[in-house]
Every structure is written in structure tokens, then in C-alpha cells.
N, C-alpha and C positions, 0 to 999 in steps of 0.2 A: 543324096545318093539313092538310087532306085533299083540297083541290080540284085539278082538272086544271090543270097549268102554274101552280101557286100557289107562293107564297114564304112562308117563316117566317123572321123575322129577330129577333135578340135582341141587345141591347148591354150588359146587366147582367153584373156579375161572378158567377161560379159559376152561370150560367144555361144553359138548353138551348133550342134551336130544333129542332122535330121536324116532319117533313113526310112524308106518305104518298101524295100525289097523283101521277098520271102526269106525267112530265116536270117534276117540282117541284124546289124548291131550299130548302135550309136553310142559314142563315148566322148565325154568332155572332162578335162582336168583343170581348166582355168577357173578362177574365182567367179562366182555368180553366173556360171554358164549352165545351159540346159541341154540335155540329151533327149531327143525325141525319136522313139522307135514305134512306127505305126504299121509295119508290115505283118503279115501272117507269121506267127512263131518268132517274133523279133524280140530284142532285148536292149536295155539301156543301162549305162553306168555313168556316174558323175563323181566329181571330187568334192572336197570340203566346200561348203557354202553354195554348192550347185543344186540342180534339180533334175528330175526325170519325168518323162511322159511315156506311158506304156498303154498298149491296147491288147484286148483278147478278141480274136476273130475265130469264127467257127470254120468247119471244113469247107464251107462254100465261100470262105473269105469275107463273110458278112461281119461288120463291126458289131460286137456284142457289148464290150465294156471299154471304157477309156478312163484312165486315172493319172493324176499328176501328184508329185510330192517333192518337197524340198528334202535334201539330205539332212538327217537328224530328226525327221518326223516320220510317222507311220512305219517305224522299224527300218527305214532306209539308211544304210551305212555307206560312207564314202568308199569308192574303189571296189564295189561289188556289183555284179550284174543282176538285173531284175527284169521280170516279165510279169504278166498277169495270169492268174489261173482262170478256170471257167466260171468261178464265182466272182471274178473281178477283184480279187485280192492280190497284193504284191507277193511274189515268191522269188526266192533266189534262183537265178538261172546259171547254167554252166557256161 
């Protein structure tokens, strides 16, 4: 998915939801699935045994940080939205 404020959602096991749009969201609920949100001001959410990939981009949309984590590591909880802050740390998103 690449649209402005768009959403990519996937519920299958071993699946992926990928989103590149401005203020977009990627969500997965299936086991061993990955949510990838790489657009400006984007967010990702995964279920149990899933993983997320988030980025932080500056106001010029330049890539500053990228980080991945499995649910249960690095403070990432299942069913919660996450993004990266300007220091490259995961933070809970709305």
C-alpha cells in the first residue's frame, strides 16, 4: 500500500503488510507475520509471535532511522501501534 494515510492489513499466518504512504499504517494479526511501515510518520502493529519494522524520516522525508523487532522484545507488545522517535527508539503511536 502506498497511499496518503492509507492502511495495509493482513490476517494470514506468515504474512506481511507493507505500507509506504505518508501517515500510513501496517497491521498484521496472523502468527509469525510482519508489519512494515516505512512512510513518513507511519506506524506498525503486530499480533503474538509477529514482528514490526518502523522508520523515522525527517521533514524532508529523508530516512534517518530504521528498526525491526519481534513482539515480546524491545518493549514491543502485541496489538499496540508503534513508530520510531527522532532518536530511533520505538514509541507507542496513536
